[in-house]
C-alpha positions in Angstrom: 60.8 81.4 57.9 64.1 80.5 54.8 63.9 78.7 52.1 66.4 76.9 50.8 67.5 77.5 47.3 67.7 74.7 43.9 69.7 75.8 41.4 69.5 72.5 38.9 72.4 72.1 35.1 75.4 74.2 35.7 76.0 77.4 37.9 79.0 79.4 37.2 81.0 82.6 38.2 84.4 84.4 37.1 84.3 87.5 38.9 87.3 86.8 40.4 86.6 87.4 43.9 85.7 84.8 46.3 81.9 83.3 45.7 79.8 81.8 49.2 77.4 78.6 48.0 75.0 79.4 51.2 74.2 77.2 52.6 70.0 77.4 52.3 71.4 76.4 48.3 70.8 72.5 46.5 73.0 73.1 43.0 72.3 70.1 40.6 75.2 69.9 37.9 78.1 70.9 37.5 80.0 74.3 38.7 82.5 75.8 37.6 84.4 79.2 38.7 87.1 81.5 38.4 88.5 82.2 41.5 88.3 81.0 45.7 85.0 79.3 46.3 83.3 78.3 50.2 80.6 75.7 49.7 78.3 76.2 52.8 75.4 74.4 50.9 74.9 70.7 48.9 76.7 70.2 45.7 75.3 67.1 43.7 77.6 67.4 40.3 81.0 68.5 39.2 83.2 70.8 40.7 85.5 72.6 38.6 87.6 76.3 40.7 91.3 77.9 39.7 91.3 79.4 42.8 90.5 77.9 46.2 87.9 75.5 47.0 86.2 75.3 51.2 83.9 73.1 51.7 82.5 74.3 55.1 81.8 72.3 58.0 77.9 71.3 57.3 78.0 71.3 53.7 77.8 68.3 51.2 79.5 67.6 47.8 78.6 64.4 46.1 80.1 63.6 42.6 81.2 60.9 40.2 84.2 63.5 39.1 86.7 64.5 41.4 86.4 68.1 42.9 89.4 70.5 41.1 90.8 73.6 42.5 94.0 75.1 43.3 94.1 74.5 46.5 91.1 72.1 48.6 90.3 72.7 52.1 87.2 70.4 53.3 85.6 70.3 56.2 82.4 69.3 55.4 81.4 65.7 54.2 82.6 64.9 49.8 81.6 61.9 48.3 84.5 61.3 45.8 87.8 62.2 45.1 89.6 65.7 45.2 92.5 66.9 43.3 94.6 69.9 43.3 97.5 71.4 42.3 98.5 73.0 45.3 97.5 71.3 49.4 94.7 69.8 50.0 93.2 69.3 54.1 90.6 67.1 55.6 90.1 69.1 58.0 88.8 67.5 62.1 84.9 67.4 61.2 85.6 66.2 57.7 83.9 63.1 56.0 85.4 62.5 52.8 84.7 59.0 50.9 87.7 59.4 47.4 90.7 59.8 46.7 92.5 62.8 47.4 95.3 64.2 45.1 98.0 66.8 45.8 101.3 68.5 45.9 100.9 68.4 49.7 97.9 66.6 50.9 97.0 67.2 55.3 94.6 64.8 57.3 94.3 66.4 60.4 93.1 63.9 64.0 89.3 63.4 63.9 88.6 63.5 60.3 86.6 60.6 58.7 88.6 59.7 54.9 88.1 56.8 53.0 90.4 56.7 50.1 94.1 56.4 48.6 96.3 59.3 48.6 98.5 60.3 45.8 100.8 63.1 47.0 104.9 63.7 46.5 106.7 64.3 49.5 109.4 64.1 51.2 110.8 61.7 53.6 113.0 61.8 56.8 116.6 61.0 56.5 115.7 57.9 58.7 112.9 57.0 57.0 114.4 57.7 53.7 117.2 55.3 53.8 118.8 57.4 51.5 116.2 58.1 49.2 115.2 61.6 49.3 111.7 61.7 47.8 109.2 59.0 47.3 105.6 58.8 46.3 102.7 57.7 48.1 
């Protein structure tokens, strides 16, 4: 029977290729990386990646600090905020407790979200009332 692994302190990755934190792995501490990172396991601490952050269904991240990434796709559980330079997407299976900030925010039907949204977007002309862009 496979056992899960626990990594304490900080973990860092910088190979430039996509990285996967497997389903049996738990990280306690800060996770930083250059490039894209997919989380299938558990992280208890801050996350900061320069590429895309993907939190797979069944994965769990809890952090007092907002998760930092270029883009983020969340299908698992996140306790804490998400800050992205680009898009943030909550998939139908996502459960997020924390604020979202990105250039675009999308929340699929069925996602469970509690928090605030900070995103710049353009409203359709019939809703804008003469204003071309608003801040949510």
